[in-house]
N, C-alpha and C positions, 0 to 999 in steps of 0.2 A: 472493583477490576472482574468478577463473578458476573455479573451484572450486560459487560460486555462482550463478556465471552460466552453467553447464552444469549444476547443479540445474533450476534456473528452466528453463530451457528445454525442459529434461527431462519438466519438470511442466507445460508449455503444451501441449505435441506430444500425452501422456496424455487433456488437456484436450479436446483436439480444435481447440485454436483456437492461434493468435500470440502471442506473450508480448505486444505491445502491448496485442494485446484485452483477452487476458488483465489487464494490472496496469488497465487501466482500468475492462472489469465489474466483476472478484473481487481486487482486491487485501487482499482482508483474508484469502480462501480464498490466496492465494500465499504471503499475511506468514506466516500459520499452518502452510503445510507449509513453508517458510525456517524456521521456529524450531523446527518436527520434524526436521526432519532434519539440521540445524545447531547446533543445544544440546541435542536431544533432549529438549525438553520443549516445554510448553502454555503460552500465552499467558496473563500475570494483568496484572491493574488497574495494576500497579505499571511495567509492562512501557511501558503509555501512558505514564502521568505520567509515566516516562524521556522517551521520545521529547517528547513536549510543553512537558516542560524544554529540549530540544535542540533542538529546531522551528524555525528564525529566522520570521518574516513574511514578510522578505524572497525565502527560496527557496522560501516555500510560494505567494506571490503569482508568482511566475513557472512553478506548477507548472496544466497546463490544467485537470484534474478538479478543484483548489481554485477555481480560479476557478471552475467550472461550477453550485461546492456553492453557493457565496457569494453567485451572482447565483439561484438557488434561494428561499435563504433571506431572499434580497432582498427578491423578489416573494411572499413567506412574511408578511415581517413588515418591511414600510414601512415609511422612520419616521415 
């Protein structure tokens, strides 16, 4: 886990951003970087399918970014 944290910090530094900002503004790019560095492969649709299977709604509801997306979508598509 320390190796992953180190890779994340290094990538954030290379991008000229704080890691927390990078997580909020460029999560896809951060994830892609990890996949390339840790697993030496690119992301596929199967990866996202697996994430969808394992992600819990309870965990997502605790995530500020997810809540922001939900709010935006609810504004676009009111009940």
